[in-house]
Backbone atoms as SQL, in Angstrom:
CREATE TABLE atoms (id INTEGER PRIMARY KEY, chain TEXT, resi INTEGER, resn TEXT, atom TEXT, x REAL, y REAL, z REAL);
INSERT INTO atoms VALUES
  (1, 'A', 1, 'UNK', 'N', -52.001, -4.285, 35.888),
  (2, 'A', 1, 'UNK', 'CA', -52.632, -3.320, 35.335),
  (3, 'A', 1, 'UNK', 'C', -52.020, -2.146, 34.734),
  (4, 'A', 2, 'UNK', 'N', -51.962, -1.214, 33.450),
  (5, 'A', 2, 'UNK', 'CA', -51.081, -0.692, 32.971),
  (6, 'A', 2, 'UNK', 'C', -52.090, 0.890, 33.667),
  (7, 'A', 3, 'UNK', 'N', -51.499, 2.085, 34.140),
  (8, 'A', 3, 'UNK', 'CA', -51.140, 3.023, 34.569),
  (9, 'A', 3, 'UNK', 'C', -51.908, 3.958, 33.545),
  (10, 'A', 4, 'UNK', 'N', -52.845, 4.725, 33.356),
  (11, 'A', 4, 'UNK', 'CA', -53.363, 5.441, 32.479),
  (12, 'A', 4, 'UNK', 'C', -52.228, 6.354, 32.163),
  (13, 'A', 5, 'UNK', 'N', -52.120, 7.298, 31.324),
  (14, 'A', 5, 'UNK', 'CA', -50.988, 8.321, 30.567),
  (15, 'A', 5, 'UNK', 'C', -52.328, 9.472, 30.142),
  (16, 'A', 6, 'UNK', 'N', -52.170, 10.603, 31.020),
  (17, 'A', 6, 'UNK', 'CA', -53.033, 12.270, 31.163),
  (18, 'A', 6, 'UNK', 'C', -52.359, 12.339, 29.881),
  (19, 'A', 7, 'UNK', 'N', -51.694, 12.359, 28.827),
  (20, 'A', 7, 'UNK', 'CA', -50.918, 12.707, 27.657),
  (21, 'A', 7, 'UNK', 'C', -51.287, 12.361, 26.535),
  (22, 'A', 8, 'UNK', 'N', -51.329, 10.769, 26.752),
  (23, 'A', 8, 'UNK', 'CA', -51.977, 10.063, 25.860),
  (24, 'A', 8, 'UNK', 'C', -53.221, 10.063, 25.421),
  (25, 'A', 9, 'UNK', 'N', -54.216, 9.931, 26.531),
  (26, 'A', 9, 'UNK', 'CA', -55.540, 10.084, 26.612),
  (27, 'A', 9, 'UNK', 'C', -55.533, 11.344, 26.186),
  (28, 'A', 10, 'UNK', 'N', -54.815, 12.260, 26.364),
  (29, 'A', 10, 'UNK', 'CA', -55.302, 14.138, 26.028),
  (30, 'A', 10, 'UNK', 'C', -55.535, 14.066, 23.629),
  (31, 'A', 11, 'UNK', 'N', -53.986, 13.255, 24.067),
  (32, 'A', 11, 'UNK', 'CA', -54.407, 13.183, 22.456),
  (33, 'A', 11, 'UNK', 'C', -54.954, 12.449, 21.678),
  (34, 'A', 12, 'UNK', 'N', -55.393, 11.350, 21.849),
  (35, 'A', 12, 'UNK', 'CA', -56.490, 10.400, 21.229),
  (36, 'A', 12, 'UNK', 'C', -57.993, 11.012, 21.798),
  (37, 'A', 13, 'UNK', 'N', -57.978, 12.102, 22.216),
  (38, 'A', 13, 'UNK', 'CA', -59.028, 12.570, 22.781),
  (39, 'A', 13, 'UNK', 'C', -59.438, 13.777, 20.821),
  (40, 'A', 14, 'UNK', 'N', -57.860, 14.405, 21.125),
  (41, 'A', 14, 'UNK', 'CA', -58.031, 15.290, 19.760),
  (42, 'A', 14, 'UNK', 'C', -57.994, 14.490, 18.412),
  (43, 'A', 15, 'UNK', 'N', -57.493, 13.292, 19.024),
  (44, 'A', 15, 'UNK', 'CA', -57.085, 12.079, 17.042),
  (45, 'A', 15, 'UNK', 'C', -59.192, 12.815, 17.515),
  (46, 'A', 16, 'UNK', 'N', -59.294, 11.927, 17.921),
  (47, 'A', 16, 'UNK', 'CA', -61.413, 11.540, 17.704),
  (48, 'A', 16, 'UNK', 'C', -61.864, 12.762, 17.694),
  (49, 'A', 17, 'UNK', 'N', -61.619, 13.453, 17.983),
  (50, 'A', 17, 'UNK', 'CA', -62.180, 15.112, 17.635),
  (51, 'A', 17, 'UNK', 'C', -62.148, 15.545, 16.075),
  (52, 'A', 18, 'UNK', 'N', -60.892, 15.741, 15.823),
  (53, 'A', 18, 'UNK', 'CA', -60.147, 16.213, 14.237),
  (54, 'A', 18, 'UNK', 'C', -60.681, 15.219, 13.559),
  (55, 'A', 19, 'UNK', 'N', -61.098, 13.726, 13.927),
  (56, 'A', 19, 'UNK', 'CA', -61.465, 12.941, 12.456),
  (57, 'A', 19, 'UNK', 'C', -62.994, 13.542, 12.419),
  (58, 'A', 20, 'UNK', 'N', -63.914, 13.506, 13.940),
  (59, 'A', 20, 'UNK', 'CA', -65.208, 13.648, 13.816),
  (60, 'A', 20, 'UNK', 'C', -65.554, 14.923, 12.668),
  (61, 'A', 21, 'UNK', 'N', -64.876, 16.199, 13.106),
  (62, 'A', 21, 'UNK', 'CA', -64.886, 17.135, 12.639),
  (63, 'A', 21, 'UNK', 'C', -64.495, 17.227, 10.771),
  (64, 'A', 22, 'UNK', 'N', -64.037, 16.001, 10.237),
  (65, 'A', 22, 'UNK', 'CA', -63.685, 15.791, 9.329),
  (66, 'A', 22, 'UNK', 'C', -64.922, 14.372, 8.771),
  (67, 'A', 23, 'UNK', 'N', -65.289, 14.457, 9.289),
  (68, 'A', 23, 'UNK', 'CA', -65.934, 13.369, 8.407),
  (69, 'A', 23, 'UNK', 'C', -65.068, 11.607, 8.760),
  (70, 'A', 24, 'UNK', 'N', -63.427, 11.802, 9.284),
  (71, 'A', 24, 'UNK', 'CA', -63.044, 10.442, 9.260),
  (72, 'A', 24, 'UNK', 'C', -62.427, 10.407, 7.872),
  (73, 'A', 25, 'UNK', 'N', -62.530, 10.952, 7.497),
  (74, 'A', 25, 'UNK', 'CA', -61.933, 11.464, 5.487),
  (75, 'A', 25, 'UNK', 'C', -60.514, 11.647, 5.645),
  (76, 'A', 26, 'UNK', 'N', -58.861, 11.101, 5.453),
  (77, 'A', 26, 'UNK', 'CA', -57.927, 11.117, 6.335),
  (78, 'A', 26, 'UNK', 'C', -57.374, 12.149, 4.608),
  (79, 'A', 27, 'UNK', 'N', -58.404, 12.292, 3.826),
  (80, 'A', 27, 'UNK', 'CA', -57.978, 13.473, 2.337),
  (81, 'A', 27, 'UNK', 'C', -58.545, 14.750, 3.023),
  (82, 'A', 28, 'UNK', 'N', -59.709, 14.458, 3.807),
  (83, 'A', 28, 'UNK', 'CA', -59.644, 16.179, 3.983),
  (84, 'A', 28, 'UNK', 'C', -59.189, 17.191, 5.091),
  (85, 'A', 29, 'UNK', 'N', -58.295, 15.523, 6.354),
  (86, 'A', 29, 'UNK', 'CA', -57.749, 15.933, 7.389),
  (87, 'A', 29, 'UNK', 'C', -56.222, 16.896, 7.050),
  (88, 'A', 30, 'UNK', 'N', -55.841, 15.570, 5.772),
  (89, 'A', 30, 'UNK', 'CA', -54.434, 16.630, 5.700),
  (90, 'A', 30, 'UNK', 'C', -54.635, 17.117, 5.168),
  (91, 'A', 31, 'UNK', 'N', -55.623, 17.895, 3.925),
  (92, 'A', 31, 'UNK', 'CA', -55.796, 19.355, 3.696),
  (93, 'A', 31, 'UNK', 'C', -55.834, 19.799, 5.113),
  (94, 'A', 32, 'UNK', 'N', -56.550, 20.022, 5.306),
  (95, 'A', 32, 'UNK', 'CA', -56.881, 21.107, 6.472),
  (96, 'A', 32, 'UNK', 'C', -55.538, 21.149, 7.122),
  (97, 'A', 33, 'UNK', 'N', -54.617, 20.070, 7.286),
  (98, 'A', 33, 'UNK', 'CA', -53.355, 20.299, 7.785),
  (99, 'A', 33, 'UNK', 'C', -51.900, 21.451, 7.430),
  (100, 'A', 34, 'UNK', 'N', -52.145, 20.436, 5.903),
  (101, 'A', 34, 'UNK', 'CA', -51.229, 21.579, 5.346),
  (102, 'A', 34, 'UNK', 'C', -51.766, 22.990, 5.047),
  (103, 'A', 35, 'UNK', 'N', -52.947, 23.104, 5.206),
  (104, 'A', 35, 'UNK', 'CA', -53.611, 24.448, 5.194),
  (105, 'A', 35, 'UNK', 'C', -53.313, 25.706, 6.568),
  (106, 'A', 36, 'UNK', 'N', -53.070, 24.320, 7.910),
  (107, 'A', 36, 'UNK', 'CA', -52.789, 25.427, 8.806),
  (108, 'A', 36, 'UNK', 'C', -51.318, 25.232, 8.639),
  (109, 'A', 37, 'UNK', 'N', -50.736, 24.153, 8.328),
  (110, 'A', 37, 'UNK', 'CA', -49.348, 24.520, 8.446),
  (111, 'A', 37, 'UNK', 'C', -48.494, 25.911, 7.711),
  (112, 'A', 38, 'UNK', 'N', -49.618, 25.878, 6.128),
  (113, 'A', 38, 'UNK', 'CA', -49.017, 27.175, 5.800),
  (114, 'A', 38, 'UNK', 'C', -48.862, 28.488, 6.002),
  (115, 'A', 39, 'UNK', 'N', -50.557, 28.117, 6.948),
  (116, 'A', 39, 'UNK', 'CA', -50.751, 29.779, 7.822),
  (117, 'A', 39, 'UNK', 'C', -50.220, 30.107, 8.796),
  (118, 'A', 40, 'UNK', 'N', -48.696, 29.190, 9.574),
  (119, 'A', 40, 'UNK', 'CA', -48.193, 29.160, 10.325),
  (120, 'A', 40, 'UNK', 'C', -46.814, 29.353, 9.816),
  (121, 'A', 41, 'UNK', 'N', -46.457, 28.949, 8.328),
  (122, 'A', 41, 'UNK', 'CA', -45.657, 29.197, 7.732),
  (123, 'A', 41, 'UNK', 'C', -44.076, 28.211, 8.354),
  (124, 'A', 42, 'UNK', 'N', -45.188, 26.801, 8.114),
  (125, 'A', 42, 'UNK', 'CA', -44.035, 25.620, 8.822),
  (126, 'A', 42, 'UNK', 'C', -44.219, 24.608, 7.657),
  (127, 'A', 43, 'UNK', 'N', -44.980, 24.910, 6.297),
  (128, 'A', 43, 'UNK', 'CA', -45.253, 23.660, 5.596),
  (129, 'A', 43, 'UNK', 'C', -44.346, 23.390, 4.793),
  (130, 'A', 44, 'UNK', 'N', -44.102, 22.653, 3.806),
  (131, 'A', 44, 'UNK', 'CA', -43.260, 22.350, 2.605),
  (132, 'A', 44, 'UNK', 'C', -41.771, 22.224, 3.509),
  (133, 'A', 45, 'UNK', 'N', -41.665, 21.663, 4.639),
  (134, 'A', 45, 'UNK', 'CA', -40.485, 21.695, 5.519),
  (135, 'A', 45, 'UNK', 'C', -39.405, 20.493, 4.779),
  (136, 'A', 46, 'UNK', 'N', -37.964, 20.979, 4.050),
  (137, 'A', 46, 'UNK', 'CA', -37.704, 18.968, 3.127),
  (138, 'A', 46, 'UNK', 'C', -36.080, 19.081, 4.114),
  (139, 'A', 47, 'UNK', 'N', -35.869, 18.383, 3.940),
  (140, 'A', 47, 'UNK', 'CA', -34.720, 17.936, 4.946),
  (141, 'A', 47, 'UNK', 'C', -33.554, 17.490, 3.530),
  (142, 'A', 48, 'UNK', 'N', -32.335, 17.623, 3.110),
  (143, 'A', 48, 'UNK', 'CA', -31.311, 16.970, 2.691),
  (144, 'A', 48, 'UNK', 'C', -31.308, 16.041, 2.609),
  (145, 'A', 49, 'UNK', 'N', -31.320, 14.479, 1.841),
  (146, 'A', 49, 'UNK', 'CA', -31.037, 13.465, 2.325),
  (147, 'A', 49, 'UNK', 'C', -29.732, 13.171, 3.279),
  (148, 'A', 50, 'UNK', 'N', -29.266, 12.791, 4.113),
  (149, 'A', 50, 'UNK', 'CA', -27.266, 12.430, 4.140),
  (150, 'A', 50, 'UNK', 'C', -27.067, 10.778, 3.067),
  (151, 'A', 51, 'UNK', 'N', -26.132, 10.966, 2.735),
  (152, 'A', 51, 'UNK', 'CA', -25.096, 10.110, 1.704),
  (153, 'A', 51, 'UNK', 'C', -24.843, 8.810, 2.995),
  (154, 'A', 52, 'UNK', 'N', -24.906, 8.000, 2.191),
  (155, 'A', 52, 'UNK', 'CA', -24.632, 6.875, 2.905),
  (156, 'A', 52, 'UNK', 'C', -22.977, 6.849, 2.606),
  (157, 'A', 53, 'UNK', 'N', -22.459, 6.075, 3.948),
  (158, 'A', 53, 'UNK', 'CA', -21.014, 5.781, 4.036),
  (159, 'A', 53, 'UNK', 'C', -21.130, 4.427, 4.341),
  (160, 'A', 54, 'UNK', 'N', -20.120, 3.574, 3.006),
  (161, 'A', 54, 'UNK', 'CA', -19.731, 2.196, 3.226),
  (162, 'A', 54, 'UNK', 'C', -18.773, 1.849, 4.575),
  (163, 'A', 55, 'UNK', 'N', -19.280, 1.244, 5.158),
  (164, 'A', 55, 'UNK', 'CA', -18.614, 0.442, 6.160),
  (165, 'A', 55, 'UNK', 'C', -17.894, -0.304, 5.381),
  (166, 'A', 56, 'UNK', 'N', -16.146, -0.143, 6.003),
  (167, 'A', 56, 'UNK', 'CA', -15.064, -1.355, 5.545),
  (168, 'A', 56, 'UNK', 'C', -15.344, -2.685, 5.905),
  (169, 'A', 57, 'UNK', 'N', -15.045, -3.730, 5.093),
  (170, 'A', 57, 'UNK', 'CA', -15.371, -5.301, 5.806),
  (171, 'A', 57, 'UNK', 'C', -14.325, -5.617, 6.501),
  (172, 'A', 58, 'UNK', 'N', -14.618, -6.275, 7.273),
  (173, 'A', 58, 'UNK', 'CA', -13.401, -6.642, 8.685),
  (174, 'A', 58, 'UNK', 'C', -12.595, -7.050, 8.129),
  (175, 'A', 59, 'UNK', 'N', -11.465, -7.793, 8.443),
  (176, 'A', 59, 'UNK', 'CA', -10.608, -8.831, 7.871),
  (177, 'A', 59, 'UNK', 'C', -10.540, -9.959, 9.224);
């Protein structure tokens, strides 16, 4: 039998609470998340893609 993980249980409760507050509408949830990120100055973070490096073929 698996042991219960209090952190995972807490995340599930949080997800349920957020979902209920937004009628489980993904678009409404996303808008709220973006608004919170903007208010806290954490939104729109972009990381430049890394260049792919070709591997040399083994002879």
